[in-house]
All heavy atoms as TSV, in Angstrom:
chain	resi	resn	atom	element	x	y	z
A	1	MET	N	N	102.753	118.153	108.005
A	1	MET	CA	C	102.939	116.946	107.245
A	1	MET	C	C	102.362	115.750	108.031
A	1	MET	O	O	102.375	115.727	109.260
A	1	MET	CB	C	104.426	116.706	106.935
A	1	MET	CG	C	104.595	115.576	105.971
A	1	MET	SD	S	106.272	115.137	105.406
A	1	MET	CE	C	107.321	116.401	105.947
A	2	LYS	N	N	101.896	114.762	107.292
A	2	LYS	CA	C	101.312	113.580	107.912
A	2	LYS	C	C	102.369	112.712	108.575
A	2	LYS	O	O	103.542	112.802	108.247
A	2	LYS	CB	C	100.571	112.769	106.841
A	2	LYS	CG	C	99.373	113.513	106.270
A	2	LYS	CD	C	98.813	112.752	105.086
A	2	LYS	CE	C	97.633	113.505	104.486
A	2	LYS	NZ	N	97.898	114.836	104.016
A	3	GLN	N	N	101.921	111.875	109.510
A	3	GLN	CA	C	102.834	110.910	110.150
A	3	GLN	C	C	103.324	109.919	109.091
A	3	GLN	O	O	102.586	109.580	108.170
A	3	GLN	CB	C	102.098	110.164	111.243
A	3	GLN	CG	C	101.782	111.047	112.455
A	3	GLN	CD	C	103.021	111.531	113.153
A	3	GLN	OE1	O	103.986	110.785	113.303
A	3	GLN	NE2	N	103.028	112.771	113.558
A	4	PRO	N	N	104.546	109.420	109.269
A	4	PRO	CA	C	105.044	108.409	108.309
A	4	PRO	C	C	104.099	107.218	108.249
A	4	PRO	O	O	103.656	106.679	109.258
A	4	PRO	CB	C	106.398	107.988	108.881
A	4	PRO	CG	C	106.819	109.163	109.704
A	4	PRO	CD	C	105.555	109.736	110.252
A	5	ALA	N	N	103.765	106.829	107.048
A	5	ALA	CA	C	102.885	105.673	106.804
A	5	ALA	C	C	103.504	104.870	105.682
A	5	ALA	O	O	104.353	105.341	104.950
A	5	ALA	CB	C	101.497	106.146	106.426
A	6	VAL	N	N	103.075	103.648	105.563
A	6	VAL	CA	C	103.594	102.792	104.517
A	6	VAL	C	C	102.886	103.081	103.194
A	6	VAL	O	O	103.497	103.275	102.158
A	6	VAL	CB	C	103.463	101.311	104.884
A	6	VAL	CG1	C	103.871	100.400	103.766
A	6	VAL	CG2	C	104.273	101.012	106.128
A	7	VAL	N	N	101.556	103.100	103.249
A	7	VAL	CA	C	100.738	103.313	102.055
A	7	VAL	C	C	99.771	104.470	102.321
A	7	VAL	O	O	99.146	104.538	103.366
A	7	VAL	CB	C	99.960	102.040	101.695
A	7	VAL	CG1	C	98.981	102.286	100.566
A	7	VAL	CG2	C	100.912	100.912	101.328
A	8	LEU	N	N	99.666	105.352	101.345
A	8	LEU	CA	C	98.708	106.452	101.430
A	8	LEU	C	C	97.907	106.484	100.130
A	8	LEU	O	O	98.482	106.452	99.024
A	8	LEU	CB	C	99.436	107.796	101.597
A	8	LEU	CG	C	100.154	107.915	102.920
A	8	LEU	CD1	C	101.393	108.764	102.792
A	8	LEU	CD2	C	99.218	108.516	103.941
A	9	TRP	N	N	96.591	106.548	100.233
A	9	TRP	CA	C	95.734	106.627	99.048
A	9	TRP	C	C	95.840	108.009	98.456
A	9	TRP	O	O	96.041	109.000	99.161
A	9	TRP	CB	C	94.284	106.299	99.443
A	9	TRP	CG	C	94.142	104.875	99.832
A	9	TRP	CD1	C	94.123	104.375	101.111
A	9	TRP	CD2	C	94.078	103.734	98.966
A	9	TRP	NE1	N	94.034	103.017	101.092
A	9	TRP	CE2	C	93.988	102.582	99.790
A	9	TRP	CE3	C	94.066	103.576	97.597
A	9	TRP	CZ2	C	93.908	101.316	99.266
A	9	TRP	CZ3	C	93.976	102.292	97.058
A	9	TRP	CH2	C	93.892	101.187	97.891
A	10	PHE	N	N	95.720	108.088	97.115
A	10	PHE	CA	C	95.816	109.401	96.454
A	10	PHE	C	C	94.875	110.414	97.094
A	10	PHE	O	O	95.250	111.586	97.275
A	10	PHE	CB	C	95.485	109.273	94.967
A	10	PHE	CG	C	96.546	108.582	94.154
A	10	PHE	CD1	C	96.209	107.968	92.964
A	10	PHE	CD2	C	97.870	108.541	94.547
A	10	PHE	CE1	C	97.159	107.328	92.171
A	10	PHE	CE2	C	98.836	107.903	93.785
A	10	PHE	CZ	C	98.475	107.293	92.593
A	11	LYS	N	N	93.676	110.007	97.451
A	11	LYS	CA	C	92.711	110.948	98.009
A	11	LYS	C	C	93.153	111.509	99.375
A	11	LYS	O	O	92.590	112.490	99.834
A	11	LYS	CB	C	91.326	110.317	98.119
A	11	LYS	CG	C	91.261	109.150	99.085
A	11	LYS	CD	C	89.895	108.508	99.070
A	11	LYS	CE	C	89.884	107.298	99.987
A	11	LYS	NZ	N	88.657	106.532	99.892
A	12	GLU	N	N	94.154	110.906	99.997
A	12	GLU	CA	C	94.641	111.336	101.292
A	12	GLU	C	C	95.826	112.295	101.215
A	12	GLU	O	O	96.258	112.842	102.234
A	12	GLU	CB	C	95.111	110.140	102.128
A	12	GLU	CG	C	94.035	109.140	102.413
A	12	GLU	CD	C	94.577	107.884	103.104
A	12	GLU	OE1	O	95.758	107.517	102.898
A	12	GLU	OE2	O	93.803	107.265	103.855
A	13	ILE	N	N	96.359	112.481	100.007
A	13	ILE	CA	C	97.599	113.268	99.888
A	13	ILE	C	C	97.403	114.444	98.921
A	13	ILE	O	O	96.475	114.479	98.132
A	13	ILE	CB	C	98.779	112.404	99.429
A	13	ILE	CG1	C	98.490	111.694	98.108
A	13	ILE	CG2	C	99.155	111.405	100.513
A	13	ILE	CD1	C	99.615	110.835	97.563
A	14	GLY	N	N	98.309	115.384	99.033
A	14	GLY	CA	C	98.316	116.553	98.167
A	14	GLY	C	C	99.711	117.081	98.000
A	14	GLY	O	O	100.686	116.458	98.443
A	15	LYS	N	N	99.817	118.242	97.372
A	15	LYS	CA	C	101.136	118.786	97.061
A	15	LYS	C	C	102.006	119.039	98.290
A	15	LYS	O	O	103.216	119.041	98.204
A	15	LYS	CB	C	101.008	120.044	96.204
A	15	LYS	CG	C	100.301	121.181	96.869
A	15	LYS	CD	C	100.118	122.337	95.910
A	15	LYS	CE	C	99.286	123.410	96.563
A	15	LYS	NZ	N	98.933	124.439	95.638
A	16	GLU	N	N	101.389	119.222	99.438
A	16	GLU	CA	C	102.152	119.424	100.674
A	16	GLU	C	C	102.874	118.162	101.141
A	16	GLU	O	O	103.727	118.209	102.023
A	16	GLU	CB	C	101.242	119.950	101.819
A	16	GLU	CG	C	100.224	118.963	102.297
A	16	GLU	CD	C	98.956	118.845	101.445
A	16	GLU	OE1	O	98.827	119.525	100.422
A	16	GLU	OE2	O	98.073	118.050	101.849
A	17	ASP	N	N	102.542	117.037	100.510
A	17	ASP	CA	C	103.128	115.760	100.906
A	17	ASP	C	C	104.269	115.299	99.991
A	17	ASP	O	O	104.665	114.123	100.034
A	17	ASP	CB	C	102.020	114.683	100.939
A	17	ASP	CG	C	100.992	114.996	101.986
A	17	ASP	OD1	O	101.369	115.182	103.154
A	17	ASP	OD2	O	99.808	115.042	101.633
A	18	ILE	N	N	104.805	116.181	99.210
A	18	ILE	CA	C	105.923	115.823	98.317
A	18	ILE	C	C	107.068	115.159	99.100
A	18	ILE	O	O	107.585	114.120	98.659
A	18	ILE	CB	C	106.406	117.032	97.512
A	18	ILE	CG1	C	105.364	117.398	96.460
A	18	ILE	CG2	C	107.773	116.758	96.845
A	18	ILE	CD1	C	105.634	118.701	95.707
A	19	PRO	N	N	107.480	115.665	100.261
A	19	PRO	CA	C	108.565	114.982	100.995
A	19	PRO	C	C	108.193	113.570	101.434
A	19	PRO	O	O	109.055	112.736	101.639
A	19	PRO	CB	C	108.809	115.876	102.231
A	19	PRO	CG	C	108.228	117.193	101.885
A	19	PRO	CD	C	107.099	116.911	100.946
A	20	LEU	N	N	106.927	113.313	101.594
A	20	LEU	CA	C	106.441	112.031	102.084
A	20	LEU	C	C	106.307	110.986	100.984
A	20	LEU	O	O	106.649	109.819	101.177
A	20	LEU	CB	C	105.100	112.236	102.804
A	20	LEU	CG	C	104.456	111.043	103.461
A	20	LEU	CD1	C	105.346	110.485	104.561
A	20	LEU	CD2	C	103.110	111.421	104.024
A	21	VAL	N	N	105.782	111.400	99.810
A	21	VAL	CA	C	105.495	110.439	98.755
A	21	VAL	C	C	106.105	110.755	97.388
A	21	VAL	O	O	105.936	110.021	96.429
A	21	VAL	CB	C	103.948	110.266	98.574
A	21	VAL	CG1	C	103.334	109.673	99.828
A	21	VAL	CG2	C	103.299	111.567	98.194
A	22	GLY	N	N	106.786	111.889	97.294
A	22	GLY	CA	C	107.358	112.285	96.019
A	22	GLY	C	C	106.399	113.140	95.226
A	22	GLY	O	O	105.203	113.182	95.472
A	23	GLY	N	N	106.931	113.815	94.231
A	23	GLY	CA	C	106.173	114.787	93.468
A	23	GLY	C	C	105.062	114.196	92.614
A	23	GLY	O	O	103.953	114.744	92.552
A	24	LYS	N	N	105.332	113.109	91.929
A	24	LYS	CA	C	104.332	112.519	91.017
A	24	LYS	C	C	103.119	112.040	91.799
A	24	LYS	O	O	101.974	112.336	91.420
A	24	LYS	CB	C	104.938	111.413	90.184
A	24	LYS	CG	C	105.897	111.901	89.157
A	24	LYS	CD	C	106.515	110.770	88.337
A	24	LYS	CE	C	107.554	111.343	87.418
A	24	LYS	NZ	N	108.277	110.322	86.712
A	25	CYS	N	N	103.352	111.330	92.874
A	25	CYS	CA	C	102.231	110.807	93.668
A	25	CYS	C	C	101.481	111.949	94.357
A	25	CYS	O	O	100.247	111.932	94.424
A	25	CYS	CB	C	102.690	109.788	94.686
A	25	CYS	SG	S	103.098	108.200	93.938
A	26	ALA	N	N	102.213	112.924	94.859
A	26	ALA	CA	C	101.567	114.070	95.516
A	26	ALA	C	C	100.682	114.806	94.517
A	26	ALA	O	O	99.569	115.226	94.853
A	26	ALA	CB	C	102.609	114.995	96.115
A	27	ASN	N	N	101.146	114.978	93.293
A	27	ASN	CA	C	100.342	115.657	92.281
A	27	ASN	C	C	99.115	114.827	91.889
A	27	ASN	O	O	98.037	115.378	91.668
A	27	ASN	CB	C	101.181	115.975	91.068
A	27	ASN	CG	C	102.110	117.131	91.308
A	27	ASN	OD1	O	101.810	118.042	92.082
A	27	ASN	ND2	N	103.265	117.115	90.659
A	28	LEU	N	N	99.276	113.507	91.821
A	28	LEU	CA	C	98.098	112.657	91.537
A	28	LEU	C	C	97.071	112.806	92.670
A	28	LEU	O	O	95.869	112.866	92.444
A	28	LEU	CB	C	98.501	111.204	91.375
A	28	LEU	CG	C	99.153	110.863	90.035
A	28	LEU	CD1	C	99.771	109.474	90.086
A	28	LEU	CD2	C	98.152	110.953	88.901
A	29	GLY	N	N	97.576	112.861	93.892
A	29	GLY	CA	C	96.696	113.076	95.042
A	29	GLY	C	C	96.005	114.420	94.977
A	29	GLY	O	O	94.803	114.525	95.276
A	30	GLU	N	N	96.722	115.422	94.580
A	30	GLU	CA	C	96.146	116.769	94.453
A	30	GLU	C	C	95.011	116.758	93.415
A	30	GLU	O	O	93.931	117.281	93.642
A	30	GLU	CB	C	97.245	117.747	94.025
A	30	GLU	CG	C	96.881	119.199	94.100
A	30	GLU	CD	C	96.878	119.761	95.492
A	30	GLU	OE1	O	97.420	119.144	96.448
A	30	GLU	OE2	O	96.318	120.862	95.661
A	31	LEU	N	N	95.284	116.116	92.282
A	31	LEU	CA	C	94.269	116.034	91.220
A	31	LEU	C	C	93.062	115.251	91.672
A	31	LEU	O	O	91.922	115.635	91.456
A	31	LEU	CB	C	94.869	115.391	89.970
A	31	LEU	CG	C	95.894	116.215	89.199
A	31	LEU	CD1	C	96.547	115.381	88.123
A	31	LEU	CD2	C	95.256	117.456	88.608
A	32	ALA	N	N	93.301	114.092	92.299
A	32	ALA	CA	C	92.218	113.183	92.683
A	32	ALA	C	C	91.387	113.734	93.836
A	32	ALA	O	O	90.167	113.637	93.812
A	32	ALA	CB	C	92.771	111.829	93.053
A	33	GLY	N	N	92.047	114.292	94.830
A	33	GLY	CA	C	91.342	114.659	96.059
A	33	GLY	C	C	90.843	116.080	96.123
A	33	GLY	O	O	89.768	116.331	96.626
A	34	LYS	N	N	91.617	117.030	95.608
A	34	LYS	CA	C	91.257	118.435	95.791
A	34	LYS	C	C	90.667	119.067	94.549
A	34	LYS	O	O	89.730	119.829	94.622
A	34	LYS	CB	C	92.482	119.218	96.261
A	34	LYS	CG	C	92.939	118.777	97.629
A	34	LYS	CD	C	94.100	119.542	98.133
A	34	LYS	CE	C	94.503	119.005	99.485
A	34	LYS	NZ	N	95.859	119.275	99.862
A	35	ILE	N	N	91.231	118.712	93.388
A	35	ILE	CA	C	90.769	119.350	92.164
A	35	ILE	C	C	89.650	118.527	91.516
A	35	ILE	O	O	88.917	119.003	90.687
A	35	ILE	CB	C	91.955	119.539	91.184
A	35	ILE	CG1	C	93.017	120.426	91.875
A	35	ILE	CG2	C	91.529	120.153	89.890
A	35	ILE	CD1	C	94.298	120.602	91.107
A	36	ARG	N	N	89.518	117.284	91.939
A	36	ARG	CA	C	88.464	116.364	91.465
A	36	ARG	C	C	88.578	116.029	89.985
A	36	ARG	O	O	87.589	115.892	89.268
A	36	ARG	CB	C	87.075	116.946	91.759
A	36	ARG	CG	C	86.838	117.238	93.203
A	36	ARG	CD	C	86.266	116.046	93.904
A	36	ARG	NE	N	85.858	116.417	95.247
A	36	ARG	CZ	C	86.219	115.730	96.321
A	36	ARG	NH1	N	86.935	114.666	96.215
A	36	ARG	NH2	N	85.835	116.123	97.515
A	37	VAL	N	N	89.802	115.866	89.511
A	37	VAL	CA	C	90.044	115.353	88.169
A	37	VAL	C	C	89.882	113.833	88.267
A	37	VAL	O	O	90.355	113.216	89.223
A	37	VAL	CB	C	91.471	115.719	87.686
A	37	VAL	CG1	C	91.815	115.044	86.383
A	37	VAL	CG2	C	91.595	117.241	87.556
A	38	PRO	N	N	89.236	113.200	87.300
A	38	PRO	CA	C	89.058	111.743	87.376
A	38	PRO	C	C	90.373	110.996	87.231
A	38	PRO	O	O	90.864	110.767	86.145
A	38	PRO	CB	C	88.093	111.421	86.266
A	38	PRO	CG	C	88.170	112.562	85.307
A	38	PRO	CD	C	88.602	113.755	86.105
A	39	VAL	N	N	90.938	110.641	88.337
A	39	VAL	CA	C	92.174	109.880	88.408
A	39	VAL	C	C	91.819	108.478	88.938
A	39	VAL	O	O	91.109	108.392	89.935
A	39	VAL	CB	C	93.216	110.544	89.362
A	39	VAL	CG1	C	94.438	109.704	89.544
A	39	VAL	CG2	C	93.585	111.922	88.831
A	40	PRO	N	N	92.279	107.409	88.299
A	40	PRO	CA	C	92.004	106.080	88.830
A	40	PRO	C	C	92.448	105.976	90.284
A	40	PRO	O	O	93.460	106.541	90.675
A	40	PRO	CB	C	92.827	105.144	87.949
A	40	PRO	CG	C	93.017	105.898	86.682
A	40	PRO	CD	C	93.120	107.356	87.099
A	41	ASN	N	N	91.662	105.270	91.076
A	41	ASN	CA	C	91.995	105.069	92.481
A	41	ASN	C	C	93.376	104.438	92.583
A	41	ASN	O	O	93.675	103.469	91.889
A	41	ASN	CB	C	90.934	104.207	93.169
A	41	ASN	CG	C	91.018	104.266	94.668
A	41	ASN	OD1	O	91.589	105.194	95.228
A	41	ASN	ND2	N	90.432	103.282	95.310
A	42	GLY	N	N	94.226	104.985	93.392
A	42	GLY	CA	C	95.562	104.442	93.523
A	42	GLY	C	C	96.188	104.838	94.842
A	42	GLY	O	O	95.569	105.509	95.688
A	43	PHE	N	N	97.425	104.452	95.023
A	43	PHE	CA	C	98.117	104.722	96.294
A	43	PHE	C	C	99.584	105.001	96.031
A	43	PHE	O	O	100.120	104.736	94.981
A	43	PHE	CB	C	97.974	103.515	97.234
A	43	PHE	CG	C	98.632	102.269	96.710
A	43	PHE	CD1	C	99.949	101.977	97.025
A	43	PHE	CD2	C	97.913	101.389	95.903
A	43	PHE	CE1	C	100.554	100.816	96.502
A	43	PHE	CE2	C	98.512	100.221	95.414
A	43	PHE	CZ	C	99.803	99.953	95.724
A	44	ALA	N	N	100.206	105.546	97.051
A	44	ALA	CA	C	101.620	105.830	97.041
A	44	ALA	C	C	102.275	105.051	98.175
A	44	ALA	O	O	101.711	104.913	99.252
A	44	ALA	CB	C	101.869	107.320	97.230
A	45	VAL	N	N	103.455	104.557	97.906
A	45	VAL	CA	C	104.274	103.968	98.980
A	45	VAL	C	C	105.151	105.086	99.493
A	45	VAL	O	O	105.821	105.776	98.705
A	45	VAL	CB	C	105.144	102.796	98.423
A	45	VAL	CG1	C	106.090	102.277	99.483
A	45	VAL	CG2	C	104.250	101.677	97.900
A	46	SER	N	N	105.147	105.291	100.776
A	46	SER	CA	C	105.893	106.435	101.340
A	46	SER	C	C	107.413	106.264	101.140
A	46	SER	O	O	107.927	105.152	101.065
A	46	SER	CB	C	105.586	106.608	102.811
A	46	SER	OG	O	106.204	105.585	103.579
A	47	ALA	N	N	108.070	107.391	101.064
A	47	ALA	CA	C	109.524	107.399	100.946
A	47	ALA	C	C	110.164	106.692	102.151
A	47	ALA	O	O	111.158	105.975	101.997
A	47	ALA	CB	C	110.025	108.820	100.833
A	48	ASN	N	N	109.569	106.847	103.322
A	48	ASN	CA	C	110.075	106.202	104.537
A	48	ASN	C	C	109.973	104.679	104.390
A	48	ASN	O	O	110.905	103.956	104.757
A	48	ASN	CB	C	109.357	106.696	105.763
A	48	ASN	CG	C	109.964	106.128	107.035
A	48	ASN	OD1	O	111.131	106.322	107.300
A	48	ASN	ND2	N	109.147	105.427	107.800
A	49	ALA	N	N	108.858	104.193	103.903
A	49	ALA	CA	C	108.659	102.758	103.728
A	49	ALA	C	C	109.678	102.209	102.736
A	49	ALA	O	O	110.256	101.120	102.953
A	49	ALA	CB	C	107.258	102.452	103.248
A	50	TYR	N	N	109.946	102.943	101.674
A	50	TYR	CA	C	110.927	102.498	100.672
A	50	TYR	C	C	112.321	102.452	101.303
A	50	TYR	O	O	113.081	101.490	101.118
A	50	TYR	CB	C	110.909	103.456	99.489
A	50	TYR	CG	C	111.866	103.076	98.408
A	50	TYR	CD1	C	111.737	101.878	97.699
A	50	TYR	CD2	C	112.924	103.913	98.058
A	50	TYR	CE1	C	112.618	101.517	96.690
A	50	TYR	CE2	C	113.808	103.548	97.051
A	50	TYR	CZ	C	113.662	102.364	96.375
A	50	TYR	OH	O	114.548	102.031	95.388
A	51	LYS	N	N	112.649	103.461	102.126
A	51	LYS	CA	C	113.957	103.499	102.793
A	51	LYS	C	C	114.094	102.287	103.727
A	51	LYS	O	O	115.137	101.617	103.735
A	51	LYS	CB	C	114.110	104.792	103.580
A	51	LYS	CG	C	115.413	104.926	104.277
A	51	LYS	CD	C	115.488	106.221	105.078
A	51	LYS	CE	C	116.753	106.245	105.885
A	51	LYS	NZ	N	116.714	107.105	107.039
A	52	VAL	N	N	113.071	102.007	104.500
A	52	VAL	CA	C	113.098	100.841	105.412
A	52	VAL	C	C	113.271	99.564	104.608
A	52	VAL	O	O	114.043	98.688	104.988
A	52	VAL	CB	C	111.823	100.812	106.286
A	52	VAL	CG1	C	111.726	99.502	107.050
A	52	VAL	CG2	C	111.825	101.973	107.247
A	53	PHE	N	N	112.550	99.425	103.501
A	53	PHE	CA	C	112.670	98.253	102.648
A	53	PHE	C	C	114.106	98.055	102.173
A	53	PHE	O	O	114.665	96.960	102.235
A	53	PHE	CB	C	111.736	98.362	101.437
A	53	PHE	CG	C	112.011	97.373	100.370
A	53	PHE	CD1	C	111.579	96.052	100.498
A	53	PHE	CD2	C	112.725	97.721	99.221
A	53	PHE	CE1	C	111.847	95.098	99.509
A	53	PHE	CE2	C	113.001	96.786	98.239
A	53	PHE	CZ	C	112.549	95.496	98.395
A	54	LEU	N	N	114.724	99.132	101.687
A	54	LEU	CA	C	116.109	99.051	101.214
A	54	LEU	C	C	117.053	98.602	102.328
A	54	LEU	O	O	117.940	97.781	102.109
A	54	LEU	CB	C	116.562	100.388	100.653
A	54	LEU	CG	C	115.941	100.842	99.346
A	54	LEU	CD1	C	116.448	102.234	98.971
A	54	LEU	CD2	C	116.213	99.864	98.233
A	55	GLU	N	N	116.845	99.143	103.525
A	55	GLU	CA	C	117.712	98.783	104.658
A	55	GLU	C	C	117.506	97.345	105.113
A	55	GLU	O	O	118.469	96.611	105.337
A	55	GLU	CB	C	117.474	99.751	105.816
A	55	GLU	CG	C	117.968	101.148	105.522
A	55	GLU	CD	C	117.532	102.180	106.559
A	55	GLU	OE1	O	116.741	101.844	107.475
A	55	GLU	OE2	O	117.995	103.338	106.454
A	56	LYS	N	N	116.240	96.926	105.244
A	56	LYS	CA	C	115.946	95.573	105.740
A	56	LYS	C	C	116.416	94.488	104.773
A	56	LYS	O	O	116.848	93.413	105.205
A	56	LYS	CB	C	114.445	95.415	105.976
A	56	LYS	CG	C	113.900	96.299	107.056
A	56	LYS	CD	C	114.035	95.662	108.401
A	56	LYS	CE	C	113.391	96.549	109.453
A	56	LYS	NZ	N	113.640	96.091	110.781
A	57	THR	N	N	116.321	94.755	103.482
A	57	THR	CA	C	116.737	93.759	102.489
A	57	THR	C	C	118.211	93.887	102.098
A	57	THR	O	O	118.712	93.098	101.338
A	57	THR	CB	C	115.890	93.887	101.199
A	57	THR	OG1	O	116.115	95.186	100.629
A	57	THR	CG2	C	114.414	93.664	101.486
A	58	LYS	N	N	118.833	94.936	102.651
A	58	LYS	CA	C	120.233	95.272	102.351
A	58	LYS	C	C	120.435	95.613	100.875
A	58	LYS	O	O	121.544	95.591	100.349
A	58	LYS	CB	C	121.182	94.140	102.779
A	58	LYS	CG	C	121.130	93.874	104.287
A	58	LYS	CD	C	122.213	92.975	104.734
A	58	LYS	CE	C	122.237	92.652	106.198
A	58	LYS	NZ	N	121.268	93.083	107.100
A	59	ALA	N	N	119.340	95.957	100.199
A	59	ALA	CA	C	119.428	96.391	98.805
A	59	ALA	C	C	120.205	97.680	98.691
A	59	ALA	O	O	120.873	97.925	97.671
A	59	ALA	CB	C	118.037	96.532	98.204
A	60	ASN	N	N	120.132	98.526	99.738
A	60	ASN	CA	C	120.885	99.777	99.712
A	60	ASN	C	C	122.382	99.525	99.592
A	60	ASN	O	O	123.088	100.246	98.877
A	60	ASN	CB	C	120.573	100.642	100.933
A	60	ASN	CG	C	120.858	99.952	102.247
A	60	ASN	OD1	O	120.913	98.718	102.331
A	60	ASN	ND2	N	121.018	100.738	103.310
A	61	LYS	N	N	122.883	98.478	100.233
A	61	LYS	CA	C	124.331	98.160	100.144
A	61	LYS	C	C	124.679	97.705	98.717
A	61	LYS	O	O	125.731	98.074	98.201
A	61	LYS	CB	C	124.692	97.075	101.148
A	61	LYS	CG	C	124.451	97.461	102.590
A	61	LYS	CD	C	125.343	98.626	102.984
A	61	LYS	CE	C	125.106	98.962	104.428
A	61	LYS	NZ	N	125.717	100.222	104.799
A	62	LYS	N	N	123.797	96.920	98.115
A	62	LYS	CA	C	124.032	96.457	96.743
A	62	LYS	C	C	124.050	97.643	95.775
A	62	LYS	O	O	124.912	97.736	94.900
A	62	LYS	CB	C	122.950	95.448	96.359
A	62	LYS	CG	C	123.039	94.933	94.963
A	62	LYS	CD	C	124.244	94.017	94.780
A	62	LYS	CE	C	124.196	93.367	93.398
A	62	LYS	NZ	N	125.369	92.603	93.115
A	63	ILE	N	N	123.086	98.545	95.951
A	63	ILE	CA	C	123.020	99.743	95.100
A	63	ILE	C	C	124.275	100.592	95.270
A	63	ILE	O	O	124.868	101.031	94.300
A	63	ILE	CB	C	121.735	100.546	95.400
A	63	ILE	CG1	C	120.518	99.743	94.953
A	63	ILE	CG2	C	121.792	101.893	94.697
A	63	ILE	CD1	C	119.205	100.291	95.459
A	64	GLU	N	N	124.677	100.808	96.531
A	64	GLU	CA	C	125.901	101.589	96.794
A	64	GLU	C	C	127.107	100.944	96.152
A	64	GLU	O	O	127.948	101.612	95.566
A	64	GLU	CB	C	126.116	101.716	98.291
A	64	GLU	CG	C	125.133	102.644	98.985
A	64	GLU	CD	C	125.213	102.574	100.516
A	64	GLU	OE1	O	126.157	101.961	101.048
A	64	GLU	OE2	O	124.311	103.130	101.138
A	65	SER	N	N	127.183	99.627	96.232
A	65	SER	CA	C	128.303	98.903	95.623
A	65	SER	C	C	128.318	99.058	94.111
A	65	SER	O	O	129.361	99.295	93.500
A	65	SER	CB	C	128.196	97.409	95.983
A	65	SER	OG	O	129.159	96.653	95.292
A	66	LEU	N	N	127.152	98.944	93.490
A	66	LEU	CA	C	127.046	99.068	92.044
A	66	LEU	C	C	127.414	100.492	91.569
A	66	LEU	O	O	127.987	100.664	90.495
A	66	LEU	CB	C	125.647	98.717	91.569
A	66	LEU	CG	C	125.254	97.266	91.655
A	66	LEU	CD1	C	123.760	97.067	91.418
A	66	LEU	CD2	C	126.054	96.424	90.657
A	67	LEU	N	N	127.083	101.465	92.367
A	67	LEU	CA	C	127.310	102.863	91.979
A	67	LEU	C	C	128.641	103.413	92.451
A	67	LEU	O	O	129.015	104.527	92.055
A	67	LEU	CB	C	126.170	103.731	92.490
A	67	LEU	CG	C	124.797	103.438	91.924
A	67	LEU	CD1	C	123.745	104.332	92.581
A	67	LEU	CD2	C	124.771	103.592	90.406
A	68	SER	N	N	129.374	102.670	93.263
A	68	SER	CA	C	130.603	103.223	93.882
A	68	SER	C	C	131.659	103.647	92.861
A	68	SER	O	O	132.386	104.582	93.087
A	68	SER	CB	C	131.191	102.238	94.865
A	68	SER	OG	O	131.639	101.072	94.176
A	69	GLY	N	N	131.742	102.953	91.731
A	69	GLY	CA	C	132.758	103.308	90.749
A	69	GLY	C	C	132.260	104.224	89.641
A	69	GLY	O	O	133.010	104.519	88.701
A	70	VAL	N	N	131.064	104.719	89.743
A	70	VAL	CA	C	130.507	105.565	88.688
A	70	VAL	C	C	131.041	106.998	88.798
A	70	VAL	O	O	131.019	107.599	89.856
A	70	VAL	CB	C	128.950	105.584	88.803
A	70	VAL	CG1	C	128.374	106.577	87.790
A	70	VAL	CG2	C	128.409	104.199	88.567
A	71	ASP	N	N	131.546	107.467	87.687
A	71	ASP	CA	C	132.029	108.855	87.629
A	71	ASP	C	C	130.890	109.710	87.083
A	71	ASP	O	O	130.612	109.734	85.885
A	71	ASP	CB	C	133.244	108.950	86.701
A	71	ASP	CG	C	133.795	110.352	86.559
A	71	ASP	OD1	O	133.261	111.268	87.224
A	71	ASP	OD2	O	134.751	110.525	85.771
A	72	THR	N	N	130.228	110.416	87.949
A	72	THR	CA	C	129.051	111.206	87.556
A	72	THR	C	C	129.433	112.437	86.707
A	72	THR	O	O	128.555	113.044	86.090
A	72	THR	CB	C	128.263	111.695	88.791
A	72	THR	OG1	O	129.122	112.448	89.629
A	72	THR	CG2	C	127.673	110.513	89.535
A	73	ALA	N	N	130.689	112.741	86.640
A	73	ALA	CA	C	131.144	113.849	85.786
A	73	ALA	C	C	131.310	113.376	84.348
A	73	ALA	O	O	131.402	114.221	83.438
A	73	ALA	CB	C	132.444	114.435	86.313
A	74	ASP	N	N	131.380	112.085	84.120
A	74	ASP	CA	C	131.562	111.542	82.777
A	74	ASP	C	C	130.194	111.240	82.139
A	74	ASP	O	O	129.682	110.110	82.261
A	74	ASP	CB	C	132.418	110.259	82.849
A	74	ASP	CG	C	132.762	109.696	81.487
A	74	ASP	OD1	O	132.212	110.181	80.470
A	74	ASP	OD2	O	133.555	108.760	81.445
A	75	MET	N	N	129.614	112.232	81.499
A	75	MET	CA	C	128.274	112.087	80.926
A	75	MET	C	C	128.200	111.002	79.854
A	75	MET	O	O	127.190	110.306	79.745
A	75	MET	CB	C	127.790	113.401	80.341
A	75	MET	CG	C	127.430	114.411	81.377
A	75	MET	SD	S	126.009	113.777	82.301
A	75	MET	CE	C	126.253	114.576	83.844
A	76	GLU	N	N	129.245	110.840	79.104
A	76	GLU	CA	C	129.210	109.818	78.058
A	76	GLU	C	C	129.148	108.416	78.663
A	76	GLU	O	O	128.413	107.557	78.203
A	76	GLU	CB	C	130.466	109.930	77.168
A	76	GLU	CG	C	130.360	109.075	75.927
A	76	GLU	CD	C	131.479	109.375	74.956
A	76	GLU	OE1	O	131.803	110.553	74.742
A	76	GLU	OE2	O	132.012	108.382	74.386
A	77	ALA	N	N	129.892	108.194	79.720
A	77	ALA	CA	C	129.876	106.886	80.385
A	77	ALA	C	C	128.527	106.624	81.074
A	77	ALA	O	O	128.050	105.505	81.102
A	77	ALA	CB	C	131.004	106.782	81.416
A	78	LEU	N	N	127.942	107.661	81.603
A	78	LEU	CA	C	126.638	107.510	82.275
A	78	LEU	C	C	125.615	107.087	81.260
A	78	LEU	O	O	124.766	106.292	81.510
A	78	LEU	CB	C	126.193	108.820	82.940
A	78	LEU	CG	C	126.930	109.162	84.222
A	78	LEU	CD1	C	126.506	110.541	84.733
A	78	LEU	CD2	C	126.674	108.128	85.307
């Protein structure tokens, strides 16, 4: 797997990078870089960069607070 990066271009990633950029971006990278399907030039923000963003802005605490009372077993309420 590649070193943690903030931004990775689709042409730099593939299906082996799902843990790094998620499935959708990894698949776009696979199509753009290896299979040569015409995919518009684009990029992925790494999962690590997103995690750092949440921590630095304290958005993770806000999200945790908002979700703390959610009963995930209650499908109707969800």
